[in-house]
mmCIF file of the C-alpha atoms, coordinates in Angstrom:
data_MODEL
# 
_entry.id   MODEL 
# 
loop_
_atom_site.group_PDB 
_atom_site.id 
_atom_site.type_symbol 
_atom_site.label_atom_id 
_atom_site.label_alt_id 
_atom_site.label_comp_id 
_atom_site.label_asym_id 
_atom_site.label_entity_id 
_atom_site.label_seq_id 
_atom_site.pdbx_PDB_ins_code 
_atom_site.Cartn_x 
_atom_site.Cartn_y 
_atom_site.Cartn_z 
_atom_site.occupancy 
_atom_site.B_iso_or_equiv 
_atom_site.pdbx_formal_charge 
_atom_site.auth_seq_id 
_atom_site.auth_comp_id 
_atom_site.auth_asym_id 
_atom_site.auth_atom_id 
_atom_site.pdbx_PDB_model_num 
ATOM 1   C CA . UNK A 1 1   ? -13.380 112.166 -107.507 1.00 0.00 ? 1   UNK A CA 1 
ATOM 2   C CA . UNK A 1 2   ? -15.787 109.521 -106.591 1.00 0.00 ? 2   UNK A CA 1 
ATOM 3   C CA . UNK A 1 3   ? -18.290 110.275 -103.431 1.00 0.00 ? 3   UNK A CA 1 
ATOM 4   C CA . UNK A 1 4   ? -16.423 107.545 -101.341 1.00 0.00 ? 4   UNK A CA 1 
ATOM 5   C CA . UNK A 1 5   ? -13.429 109.043 -101.946 1.00 0.00 ? 5   UNK A CA 1 
ATOM 6   C CA . UNK A 1 6   ? -14.354 112.950 -101.023 1.00 0.00 ? 6   UNK A CA 1 
ATOM 7   C CA . UNK A 1 7   ? -15.897 111.189 -97.739  1.00 0.00 ? 7   UNK A CA 1 
ATOM 8   C CA . UNK A 1 8   ? -12.200 109.898 -97.103  1.00 0.00 ? 8   UNK A CA 1 
ATOM 9   C CA . UNK A 1 9   ? -10.241 112.973 -97.816  1.00 0.00 ? 9   UNK A CA 1 
ATOM 10  C CA . UNK A 1 10  ? -13.033 114.874 -95.372  1.00 0.00 ? 10  UNK A CA 1 
ATOM 11  C CA . UNK A 1 11  ? -12.489 112.477 -92.354  1.00 0.00 ? 11  UNK A CA 1 
ATOM 12  C CA . UNK A 1 12  ? -8.887  112.852 -92.658  1.00 0.00 ? 12  UNK A CA 1 
ATOM 13  C CA . UNK A 1 13  ? -9.032  116.192 -92.643  1.00 0.00 ? 13  UNK A CA 1 
ATOM 14  C CA . UNK A 1 14  ? -11.539 117.193 -89.913  1.00 0.00 ? 14  UNK A CA 1 
ATOM 15  C CA . UNK A 1 15  ? -9.036  116.187 -86.794  1.00 0.00 ? 15  UNK A CA 1 
ATOM 16  C CA . UNK A 1 16  ? -6.795  118.854 -88.118  1.00 0.00 ? 16  UNK A CA 1 
ATOM 17  C CA . UNK A 1 17  ? -9.654  121.227 -88.876  1.00 0.00 ? 17  UNK A CA 1 
ATOM 18  C CA . UNK A 1 18  ? -10.527 121.098 -85.599  1.00 0.00 ? 18  UNK A CA 1 
ATOM 19  C CA . UNK A 1 19  ? -7.440  121.652 -84.365  1.00 0.00 ? 19  UNK A CA 1 
ATOM 20  C CA . UNK A 1 20  ? -7.208  124.775 -86.445  1.00 0.00 ? 20  UNK A CA 1 
ATOM 21  C CA . UNK A 1 21  ? -10.482 125.650 -84.904  1.00 0.00 ? 21  UNK A CA 1 
ATOM 22  C CA . UNK A 1 22  ? -9.083  126.084 -81.045  1.00 0.00 ? 22  UNK A CA 1 
ATOM 23  C CA . UNK A 1 23  ? -8.651  129.512 -79.807  1.00 0.00 ? 23  UNK A CA 1 
ATOM 24  C CA . UNK A 1 24  ? -5.236  130.431 -78.769  1.00 0.00 ? 24  UNK A CA 1 
ATOM 25  C CA . UNK A 1 25  ? -3.882  131.808 -75.661  1.00 0.00 ? 25  UNK A CA 1 
ATOM 26  C CA . UNK A 1 26  ? -0.437  132.906 -74.151  1.00 0.00 ? 26  UNK A CA 1 
ATOM 27  C CA . UNK A 1 27  ? 0.276   132.813 -70.259  1.00 0.00 ? 27  UNK A CA 1 
ATOM 28  C CA . UNK A 1 28  ? 2.883   135.528 -69.257  1.00 0.00 ? 28  UNK A CA 1 
ATOM 29  C CA . UNK A 1 29  ? 2.330   135.468 -65.914  1.00 0.00 ? 29  UNK A CA 1 
ATOM 30  C CA . UNK A 1 30  ? 2.179   139.155 -65.967  1.00 0.00 ? 30  UNK A CA 1 
ATOM 31  C CA . UNK A 1 31  ? -0.812  139.587 -63.618  1.00 0.00 ? 31  UNK A CA 1 
ATOM 32  C CA . UNK A 1 32  ? -0.021  137.226 -60.665  1.00 0.00 ? 32  UNK A CA 1 
ATOM 33  C CA . UNK A 1 33  ? 1.221   138.979 -57.141  1.00 0.00 ? 33  UNK A CA 1 
ATOM 34  C CA . UNK A 1 34  ? 4.728   138.569 -55.886  1.00 0.00 ? 34  UNK A CA 1 
ATOM 35  C CA . UNK A 1 35  ? 4.344   139.710 -52.623  1.00 0.00 ? 35  UNK A CA 1 
ATOM 36  C CA . UNK A 1 36  ? 7.402   137.693 -51.205  1.00 0.00 ? 36  UNK A CA 1 
ATOM 37  C CA . UNK A 1 37  ? 11.032  138.326 -51.361  1.00 0.00 ? 37  UNK A CA 1 
ATOM 38  C CA . UNK A 1 38  ? 14.134  136.341 -51.346  1.00 0.00 ? 38  UNK A CA 1 
ATOM 39  C CA . UNK A 1 39  ? 17.551  137.261 -52.291  1.00 0.00 ? 39  UNK A CA 1 
ATOM 40  C CA . UNK A 1 40  ? 16.589  140.415 -53.336  1.00 0.00 ? 40  UNK A CA 1 
ATOM 41  C CA . UNK A 1 41  ? 13.440  139.242 -56.079  1.00 0.00 ? 41  UNK A CA 1 
ATOM 42  C CA . UNK A 1 42  ? 9.761   139.416 -55.639  1.00 0.00 ? 42  UNK A CA 1 
ATOM 43  C CA . UNK A 1 43  ? 8.071   135.863 -55.853  1.00 0.00 ? 43  UNK A CA 1 
ATOM 44  C CA . UNK A 1 44  ? 4.275   134.127 -55.177  1.00 0.00 ? 44  UNK A CA 1 
ATOM 45  C CA . UNK A 1 45  ? 2.308   131.170 -55.938  1.00 0.00 ? 45  UNK A CA 1 
ATOM 46  C CA . UNK A 1 46  ? 0.384   130.552 -59.451  1.00 0.00 ? 46  UNK A CA 1 
ATOM 47  C CA . UNK A 1 47  ? -2.788  129.636 -57.554  1.00 0.00 ? 47  UNK A CA 1 
ATOM 48  C CA . UNK A 1 48  ? -4.716  126.616 -58.758  1.00 0.00 ? 48  UNK A CA 1 
ATOM 49  C CA . UNK A 1 49  ? -7.948  127.948 -60.759  1.00 0.00 ? 49  UNK A CA 1 
ATOM 50  C CA . UNK A 1 50  ? -5.178  130.556 -62.551  1.00 0.00 ? 50  UNK A CA 1 
ATOM 51  C CA . UNK A 1 51  ? -6.197  130.924 -66.116  1.00 0.00 ? 51  UNK A CA 1 
ATOM 52  C CA . UNK A 1 52  ? -8.519  127.671 -65.486  1.00 0.00 ? 52  UNK A CA 1 
ATOM 53  C CA . UNK A 1 53  ? -5.654  125.292 -64.708  1.00 0.00 ? 53  UNK A CA 1 
ATOM 54  C CA . UNK A 1 54  ? -4.379  123.216 -61.976  1.00 0.00 ? 54  UNK A CA 1 
ATOM 55  C CA . UNK A 1 55  ? -0.580  124.373 -60.990  1.00 0.00 ? 55  UNK A CA 1 
ATOM 56  C CA . UNK A 1 56  ? 0.504   121.457 -59.096  1.00 0.00 ? 56  UNK A CA 1 
ATOM 57  C CA . UNK A 1 57  ? 0.768   121.391 -55.034  1.00 0.00 ? 57  UNK A CA 1 
ATOM 58  C CA . UNK A 1 58  ? -1.007  124.905 -53.939  1.00 0.00 ? 58  UNK A CA 1 
ATOM 59  C CA . UNK A 1 59  ? 0.607   126.594 -51.367  1.00 0.00 ? 59  UNK A CA 1 
ATOM 60  C CA . UNK A 1 60  ? -0.558  129.967 -50.447  1.00 0.00 ? 60  UNK A CA 1 
ATOM 61  C CA . UNK A 1 61  ? 2.223   132.534 -50.245  1.00 0.00 ? 61  UNK A CA 1 
ATOM 62  C CA . UNK A 1 62  ? 4.321   131.254 -47.426  1.00 0.00 ? 62  UNK A CA 1 
ATOM 63  C CA . UNK A 1 63  ? 8.318   131.316 -47.428  1.00 0.00 ? 63  UNK A CA 1 
ATOM 64  C CA . UNK A 1 64  ? 8.982   127.811 -47.980  1.00 0.00 ? 64  UNK A CA 1 
ATOM 65  C CA . UNK A 1 65  ? 7.693   126.270 -51.319  1.00 0.00 ? 65  UNK A CA 1 
ATOM 66  C CA . UNK A 1 66  ? 6.157   122.696 -51.113  1.00 0.00 ? 66  UNK A CA 1 
ATOM 67  C CA . UNK A 1 67  ? 7.595   120.325 -53.953  1.00 0.00 ? 67  UNK A CA 1 
ATOM 68  C CA . UNK A 1 68  ? 5.629   119.860 -57.044  1.00 0.00 ? 68  UNK A CA 1 
ATOM 69  C CA . UNK A 1 69  ? 4.657   123.855 -56.582  1.00 0.00 ? 69  UNK A CA 1 
ATOM 70  C CA . UNK A 1 70  ? 4.647   126.621 -59.076  1.00 0.00 ? 70  UNK A CA 1 
ATOM 71  C CA . UNK A 1 71  ? 5.763   130.306 -58.725  1.00 0.00 ? 71  UNK A CA 1 
ATOM 72  C CA . UNK A 1 72  ? 6.175   132.979 -60.533  1.00 0.00 ? 72  UNK A CA 1 
ATOM 73  C CA . UNK A 1 73  ? 8.856   135.951 -59.619  1.00 0.00 ? 73  UNK A CA 1 
ATOM 74  C CA . UNK A 1 74  ? 9.206   139.451 -60.525  1.00 0.00 ? 74  UNK A CA 1 
ATOM 75  C CA . UNK A 1 75  ? 12.809  140.545 -61.388  1.00 0.00 ? 75  UNK A CA 1 
ATOM 76  C CA . UNK A 1 76  ? 13.927  143.431 -58.996  1.00 0.00 ? 76  UNK A CA 1 
ATOM 77  C CA . UNK A 1 77  ? 17.102  141.035 -57.844  1.00 0.00 ? 77  UNK A CA 1 
ATOM 78  C CA . UNK A 1 78  ? 20.865  141.595 -58.227  1.00 0.00 ? 78  UNK A CA 1 
ATOM 79  C CA . UNK A 1 79  ? 21.918  137.974 -57.025  1.00 0.00 ? 79  UNK A CA 1 
ATOM 80  C CA . UNK A 1 80  ? 23.893  136.717 -59.975  1.00 0.00 ? 80  UNK A CA 1 
ATOM 81  C CA . UNK A 1 81  ? 21.743  134.042 -61.518  1.00 0.00 ? 81  UNK A CA 1 
ATOM 82  C CA . UNK A 1 82  ? 20.020  132.787 -64.208  1.00 0.00 ? 82  UNK A CA 1 
ATOM 83  C CA . UNK A 1 83  ? 17.011  134.478 -63.140  1.00 0.00 ? 83  UNK A CA 1 
ATOM 84  C CA . UNK A 1 84  ? 18.483  138.287 -64.077  1.00 0.00 ? 84  UNK A CA 1 
ATOM 85  C CA . UNK A 1 85  ? 18.440  137.210 -67.737  1.00 0.00 ? 85  UNK A CA 1 
ATOM 86  C CA . UNK A 1 86  ? 15.883  134.542 -68.357  1.00 0.00 ? 86  UNK A CA 1 
ATOM 87  C CA . UNK A 1 87  ? 12.279  136.821 -68.660  1.00 0.00 ? 87  UNK A CA 1 
ATOM 88  C CA . UNK A 1 88  ? 10.931  136.476 -71.958  1.00 0.00 ? 88  UNK A CA 1 
ATOM 89  C CA . UNK A 1 89  ? 8.510   139.276 -71.864  1.00 0.00 ? 89  UNK A CA 1 
ATOM 90  C CA . UNK A 1 90  ? 7.500   141.845 -69.171  1.00 0.00 ? 90  UNK A CA 1 
ATOM 91  C CA . UNK A 1 91  ? 8.584   141.091 -65.475  1.00 0.00 ? 91  UNK A CA 1 
ATOM 92  C CA . UNK A 1 92  ? 7.680   138.157 -64.323  1.00 0.00 ? 92  UNK A CA 1 
ATOM 93  C CA . UNK A 1 93  ? 8.004   134.336 -65.087  1.00 0.00 ? 93  UNK A CA 1 
ATOM 94  C CA . UNK A 1 94  ? 6.766   131.480 -63.423  1.00 0.00 ? 94  UNK A CA 1 
ATOM 95  C CA . UNK A 1 95  ? 9.744   129.157 -62.013  1.00 0.00 ? 95  UNK A CA 1 
ATOM 96  C CA . UNK A 1 96  ? 9.668   125.416 -60.809  1.00 0.00 ? 96  UNK A CA 1 
ATOM 97  C CA . UNK A 1 97  ? 11.500  125.613 -57.546  1.00 0.00 ? 97  UNK A CA 1 
ATOM 98  C CA . UNK A 1 98  ? 13.598  123.066 -55.615  1.00 0.00 ? 98  UNK A CA 1 
ATOM 99  C CA . UNK A 1 99  ? 13.702  122.478 -52.064  1.00 0.00 ? 99  UNK A CA 1 
ATOM 100 C CA . UNK A 1 100 ? 17.406  122.423 -52.650  1.00 0.00 ? 100 UNK A CA 1 
ATOM 101 C CA . UNK A 1 101 ? 17.805  119.182 -50.656  1.00 0.00 ? 101 UNK A CA 1 
ATOM 102 C CA . UNK A 1 102 ? 16.570  117.244 -53.929  1.00 0.00 ? 102 UNK A CA 1 
ATOM 103 C CA . UNK A 1 103 ? 18.166  117.172 -57.419  1.00 0.00 ? 103 UNK A CA 1 
ATOM 104 C CA . UNK A 1 104 ? 14.795  117.444 -59.297  1.00 0.00 ? 104 UNK A CA 1 
ATOM 105 C CA . UNK A 1 105 ? 11.649  119.443 -59.249  1.00 0.00 ? 105 UNK A CA 1 
ATOM 106 C CA . UNK A 1 106 ? 8.121   118.170 -60.593  1.00 0.00 ? 106 UNK A CA 1 
ATOM 107 C CA . UNK A 1 107 ? 5.097   120.295 -61.901  1.00 0.00 ? 107 UNK A CA 1 
ATOM 108 C CA . UNK A 1 108 ? 1.639   118.995 -63.024  1.00 0.00 ? 108 UNK A CA 1 
ATOM 109 C CA . UNK A 1 109 ? -0.187  121.742 -64.893  1.00 0.00 ? 109 UNK A CA 1 
ATOM 110 C CA . UNK A 1 110 ? -3.715  120.247 -65.892  1.00 0.00 ? 110 UNK A CA 1 
ATOM 111 C CA . UNK A 1 111 ? -7.550  120.923 -66.261  1.00 0.00 ? 111 UNK A CA 1 
ATOM 112 C CA . UNK A 1 112 ? -10.777 119.093 -66.630  1.00 0.00 ? 112 UNK A CA 1 
ATOM 113 C CA . UNK A 1 113 ? -11.189 119.974 -70.138  1.00 0.00 ? 113 UNK A CA 1 
ATOM 114 C CA . UNK A 1 114 ? -9.053  118.347 -73.310  1.00 0.00 ? 114 UNK A CA 1 
ATOM 115 C CA . UNK A 1 115 ? -6.358  121.378 -74.323  1.00 0.00 ? 115 UNK A CA 1 
ATOM 116 C CA . UNK A 1 116 ? -3.750  121.947 -76.694  1.00 0.00 ? 116 UNK A CA 1 
ATOM 117 C CA . UNK A 1 117 ? 0.014   122.942 -75.286  1.00 0.00 ? 117 UNK A CA 1 
ATOM 118 C CA . UNK A 1 118 ? 1.789   124.469 -78.196  1.00 0.00 ? 118 UNK A CA 1 
ATOM 119 C CA . UNK A 1 119 ? 4.618   126.186 -76.794  1.00 0.00 ? 119 UNK A CA 1 
ATOM 120 C CA . UNK A 1 120 ? 6.722   128.201 -74.315  1.00 0.00 ? 120 UNK A CA 1 
ATOM 121 C CA . UNK A 1 121 ? 9.963   129.577 -73.250  1.00 0.00 ? 121 UNK A CA 1 
ATOM 122 C CA . UNK A 1 122 ? 12.135  128.203 -70.776  1.00 0.00 ? 122 UNK A CA 1 
ATOM 123 C CA . UNK A 1 123 ? 15.233  128.232 -69.235  1.00 0.00 ? 123 UNK A CA 1 
ATOM 124 C CA . UNK A 1 124 ? 17.328  127.177 -66.270  1.00 0.00 ? 124 UNK A CA 1 
ATOM 125 C CA . UNK A 1 125 ? 17.372  129.424 -63.156  1.00 0.00 ? 125 UNK A CA 1 
ATOM 126 C CA . UNK A 1 126 ? 21.038  127.971 -61.827  1.00 0.00 ? 126 UNK A CA 1 
ATOM 127 C CA . UNK A 1 127 ? 22.425  124.588 -63.045  1.00 0.00 ? 127 UNK A CA 1 
ATOM 128 C CA . UNK A 1 128 ? 24.400  124.040 -66.012  1.00 0.00 ? 128 UNK A CA 1 
ATOM 129 C CA . UNK A 1 129 ? 23.383  121.048 -68.195  1.00 0.00 ? 129 UNK A CA 1 
ATOM 130 C CA . UNK A 1 130 ? 20.148  120.689 -66.336  1.00 0.00 ? 130 UNK A CA 1 
ATOM 131 C CA . UNK A 1 131 ? 17.785  117.908 -67.654  1.00 0.00 ? 131 UNK A CA 1 
ATOM 132 C CA . UNK A 1 132 ? 14.162  118.627 -68.646  1.00 0.00 ? 132 UNK A CA 1 
ATOM 133 C CA . UNK A 1 133 ? 11.512  116.118 -69.695  1.00 0.00 ? 133 UNK A CA 1 
ATOM 134 C CA . UNK A 1 134 ? 7.667   117.409 -70.775  1.00 0.00 ? 134 UNK A CA 1 
ATOM 135 C CA . UNK A 1 135 ? 5.029   114.755 -70.998  1.00 0.00 ? 135 UNK A CA 1 
ATOM 136 C CA . UNK A 1 136 ? 1.577   114.936 -72.228  1.00 0.00 ? 136 UNK A CA 1 
ATOM 137 C CA . UNK A 1 137 ? -1.169  112.918 -70.896  1.00 0.00 ? 137 UNK A CA 1 
ATOM 138 C CA . UNK A 1 138 ? -4.935  112.195 -71.497  1.00 0.00 ? 138 UNK A CA 1 
ATOM 139 C CA . UNK A 1 139 ? -7.078  110.384 -68.663  1.00 0.00 ? 139 UNK A CA 1 
ATOM 140 C CA . UNK A 1 140 ? -3.776  108.945 -67.332  1.00 0.00 ? 140 UNK A CA 1 
ATOM 141 C CA . UNK A 1 141 ? -2.447  107.534 -70.659  1.00 0.00 ? 141 UNK A CA 1 
ATOM 142 C CA . UNK A 1 142 ? 0.895   109.325 -72.095  1.00 0.00 ? 142 UNK A CA 1 
ATOM 143 C CA . UNK A 1 143 ? 0.497   110.836 -75.771  1.00 0.00 ? 143 UNK A CA 1 
ATOM 144 C CA . UNK A 1 144 ? 3.711   112.810 -76.112  1.00 0.00 ? 144 UNK A CA 1 
ATOM 145 C CA . UNK A 1 145 ? 7.107   112.828 -74.411  1.00 0.00 ? 145 UNK A CA 1 
ATOM 146 C CA . UNK A 1 146 ? 10.157  115.048 -74.848  1.00 0.00 ? 146 UNK A CA 1 
ATOM 147 C CA . UNK A 1 147 ? 12.914  115.172 -73.208  1.00 0.00 ? 147 UNK A CA 1 
ATOM 148 C CA . UNK A 1 148 ? 16.327  117.756 -73.897  1.00 0.00 ? 148 UNK A CA 1 
ATOM 149 C CA . UNK A 1 149 ? 19.207  119.256 -71.461  1.00 0.00 ? 149 UNK A CA 1 
ATOM 150 C CA . UNK A 1 150 ? 19.974  122.950 -70.705  1.00 0.00 ? 150 UNK A CA 1 
ATOM 151 C CA . UNK A 1 151 ? 23.494  123.685 -71.290  1.00 0.00 ? 151 UNK A CA 1 
ATOM 152 C CA . UNK A 1 152 ? 23.917  127.205 -69.751  1.00 0.00 ? 152 UNK A CA 1 
ATOM 153 C CA . UNK A 1 153 ? 21.569  129.170 -67.056  1.00 0.00 ? 153 UNK A CA 1 
ATOM 154 C CA . UNK A 1 154 ? 19.770  132.073 -67.844  1.00 0.00 ? 154 UNK A CA 1 
ATOM 155 C CA . UNK A 1 155 ? 19.630  131.326 -71.439  1.00 0.00 ? 155 UNK A CA 1 
ATOM 156 C CA . UNK A 1 156 ? 15.918  131.490 -72.762  1.00 0.00 ? 156 UNK A CA 1 
ATOM 157 C CA . UNK A 1 157 ? 14.896  129.403 -75.702  1.00 0.00 ? 157 UNK A CA 1 
ATOM 158 C CA . UNK A 1 158 ? 11.375  129.310 -77.436  1.00 0.00 ? 158 UNK A CA 1 
ATOM 159 C CA . UNK A 1 159 ? 10.478  125.481 -77.792  1.00 0.00 ? 159 UNK A CA 1 
ATOM 160 C CA . UNK A 1 160 ? 7.465   124.539 -79.938  1.00 0.00 ? 160 UNK A CA 1 
ATOM 161 C CA . UNK A 1 161 ? 5.641   120.931 -78.904  1.00 0.00 ? 161 UNK A CA 1 
ATOM 162 C CA . UNK A 1 162 ? 2.536   120.798 -80.294  1.00 0.00 ? 162 UNK A CA 1 
ATOM 163 C CA . UNK A 1 163 ? 1.051   118.210 -77.740  1.00 0.00 ? 163 UNK A CA 1 
ATOM 164 C CA . UNK A 1 164 ? -2.695  118.362 -79.001  1.00 0.00 ? 164 UNK A CA 1 
ATOM 165 C CA . UNK A 1 165 ? -5.846  116.768 -77.226  1.00 0.00 ? 165 UNK A CA 1 
ATOM 166 C CA . UNK A 1 166 ? -4.398  116.429 -73.544  1.00 0.00 ? 166 UNK A CA 1 
ATOM 167 C CA . UNK A 1 167 ? -5.695  117.216 -70.112  1.00 0.00 ? 167 UNK A CA 1 
ATOM 168 C CA . UNK A 1 168 ? -2.286  117.077 -68.262  1.00 0.00 ? 168 UNK A CA 1 
ATOM 169 C CA . UNK A 1 169 ? 1.264   118.620 -68.900  1.00 0.00 ? 169 UNK A CA 1 
ATOM 170 C CA . UNK A 1 170 ? 4.074   116.827 -67.047  1.00 0.00 ? 170 UNK A CA 1 
ATOM 171 C CA . UNK A 1 171 ? 7.336   118.965 -66.561  1.00 0.00 ? 171 UNK A CA 1 
ATOM 172 C CA . UNK A 1 172 ? 10.207  117.388 -64.755  1.00 0.00 ? 172 UNK A CA 1 
ATOM 173 C CA . UNK A 1 173 ? 13.734  119.165 -64.057  1.00 0.00 ? 173 UNK A CA 1 
ATOM 174 C CA . UNK A 1 174 ? 16.857  117.372 -62.836  1.00 0.00 ? 174 UNK A CA 1 
ATOM 175 C CA . UNK A 1 175 ? 20.544  117.189 -62.315  1.00 0.00 ? 175 UNK A CA 1 
ATOM 176 C CA . UNK A 1 176 ? 23.018  119.793 -63.535  1.00 0.00 ? 176 UNK A CA 1 
ATOM 177 C CA . UNK A 1 177 ? 25.633  121.404 -61.450  1.00 0.00 ? 177 UNK A CA 1 
ATOM 178 C CA . UNK A 1 178 ? 25.187  124.998 -60.075  1.00 0.00 ? 178 UNK A CA 1 
ATOM 179 C CA . UNK A 1 179 ? 27.097  127.985 -61.920  1.00 0.00 ? 179 UNK A CA 1 
ATOM 180 C CA . UNK A 1 180 ? 26.795  130.112 -59.193  1.00 0.00 ? 180 UNK A CA 1 
ATOM 181 C CA . UNK A 1 181 ? 28.720  131.089 -55.558  1.00 0.00 ? 181 UNK A CA 1 
ATOM 182 C CA . UNK A 1 182 ? 25.118  131.693 -54.129  1.00 0.00 ? 182 UNK A CA 1 
ATOM 183 C CA . UNK A 1 183 ? 22.181  129.291 -54.824  1.00 0.00 ? 183 UNK A CA 1 
ATOM 184 C CA . UNK A 1 184 ? 21.605  126.403 -56.737  1.00 0.00 ? 184 UNK A CA 1 
ATOM 185 C CA . UNK A 1 185 ? 18.865  123.822 -57.614  1.00 0.00 ? 185 UNK A CA 1 
ATOM 186 C CA . UNK A 1 186 ? 17.100  122.071 -60.354  1.00 0.00 ? 186 UNK A CA 1 
ATOM 187 C CA . UNK A 1 187 ? 14.707  125.424 -61.144  1.00 0.00 ? 187 UNK A CA 1 
ATOM 188 C CA . UNK A 1 188 ? 13.206  125.908 -64.272  1.00 0.00 ? 188 UNK A CA 1 
ATOM 189 C CA . UNK A 1 189 ? 12.107  129.190 -65.400  1.00 0.00 ? 189 UNK A CA 1 
ATOM 190 C CA . UNK A 1 190 ? 8.797   129.193 -67.649  1.00 0.00 ? 190 UNK A CA 1 
ATOM 191 C CA . UNK A 1 191 ? 7.461   131.790 -69.627  1.00 0.00 ? 191 UNK A CA 1 
ATOM 192 C CA . UNK A 1 192 ? 5.187   132.763 -72.650  1.00 0.00 ? 192 UNK A CA 1 
ATOM 193 C CA . UNK A 1 193 ? 3.179   129.258 -72.134  1.00 0.00 ? 193 UNK A CA 1 
ATOM 194 C CA . UNK A 1 194 ? 1.008   128.783 -75.547  1.00 0.00 ? 194 UNK A CA 1 
ATOM 195 C CA . UNK A 1 195 ? -1.994  126.802 -75.126  1.00 0.00 ? 195 UNK A CA 1 
ATOM 196 C CA . UNK A 1 196 ? -5.495  126.625 -76.736  1.00 0.00 ? 196 UNK A CA 1 
ATOM 197 C CA . UNK A 1 197 ? -8.934  125.150 -76.036  1.00 0.00 ? 197 UNK A CA 1 
ATOM 198 C CA . UNK A 1 198 ? -10.539 123.248 -78.746  1.00 0.00 ? 198 UNK A CA 1 
ATOM 199 C CA . UNK A 1 199 ? -13.550 125.328 -80.038  1.00 0.00 ? 199 UNK A CA 1 
ATOM 200 C CA . UNK A 1 200 ? -17.234 123.256 -79.370  1.00 0.00 ? 200 UNK A CA 1 
ATOM 201 C CA . UNK A 1 201 ? -17.419 122.947 -83.430  1.00 0.00 ? 201 UNK A CA 1 
ATOM 202 C CA . UNK A 1 202 ? -13.858 121.514 -83.588  1.00 0.00 ? 202 UNK A CA 1 
ATOM 203 C CA . UNK A 1 203 ? -15.148 118.469 -81.101  1.00 0.00 ? 203 UNK A CA 1 
ATOM 204 C CA . UNK A 1 204 ? -18.293 118.084 -83.286  1.00 0.00 ? 204 UNK A CA 1 
ATOM 205 C CA . UNK A 1 205 ? -16.075 118.073 -86.495  1.00 0.00 ? 205 UNK A CA 1 
ATOM 206 C CA . UNK A 1 206 ? -14.306 115.391 -84.645  1.00 0.00 ? 206 UNK A CA 1 
ATOM 207 C CA . UNK A 1 207 ? -17.195 113.370 -84.009  1.00 0.00 ? 207 UNK A CA 1 
ATOM 208 C CA . UNK A 1 208 ? -18.633 113.589 -87.611  1.00 0.00 ? 208 UNK A CA 1 
ATOM 209 C CA . UNK A 1 209 ? -14.977 112.027 -88.585  1.00 0.00 ? 209 UNK A CA 1 
ATOM 210 C CA . UNK A 1 210 ? -15.664 109.081 -86.251  1.00 0.00 ? 210 UNK A CA 1 
ATOM 211 C CA . UNK A 1 211 ? -18.997 108.940 -87.696  1.00 0.00 ? 211 UNK A CA 1 
ATOM 212 C CA . UNK A 1 212 ? -17.699 108.733 -91.098  1.00 0.00 ? 212 UNK A CA 1 
ATOM 213 C CA . UNK A 1 213 ? -14.824 106.191 -90.235  1.00 0.00 ? 213 UNK A CA 1 
ATOM 214 C CA . UNK A 1 214 ? -17.452 103.612 -88.687  1.00 0.00 ? 214 UNK A CA 1 
ATOM 215 C CA . UNK A 1 215 ? -19.745 103.598 -91.696  1.00 0.00 ? 215 UNK A CA 1 
ATOM 216 C CA . UNK A 1 216 ? -16.996 103.379 -94.488  1.00 0.00 ? 216 UNK A CA 1 
ATOM 217 C CA . UNK A 1 217 ? -16.131 100.118 -92.052  1.00 0.00 ? 217 UNK A CA 1 
# 
């Protein structure tokens, strides 16, 4: 193989190698406090700064959850809903609440550095046929999009998307019809959110790949 060909192969493989050098982490929300109660469930806010992320609209734990906020619930309730069966691991999971006066809810998860969103477990809490849209962005530019419909509440599904090189993850849940006699809304439950931060060496390799490509031109 000639030198030029070797350089071409190396420059193509470096981004994949950089991704593999990222350190994977899983957020299971087990360490988030749930001091408030409603319908027999304990719940509490996911504070901005938790695990290095901004979690949408920050709130300090009042009983009224603001739009665009993230909350964690502790499954100690008995009210029939998807909340009873949808925790993938442990005793806690995050959820996107709606204020029950709207048919949708949105959450923006972001951090100051580039990160990779790998996968998550998710379920609808109340509604059948809940629509879910997930978008990965970098500096305000859309890099990835994914959409699906959850037919039945309370059934946790694993979703692997591998949105690499983003700084913001936008999640929106909307629509559907409640399947229960008490409660309702476009609540989306999320557990075991997997992410990684590219290692400094990975970023350096990406820089080398860019230099190689420029020299080939």
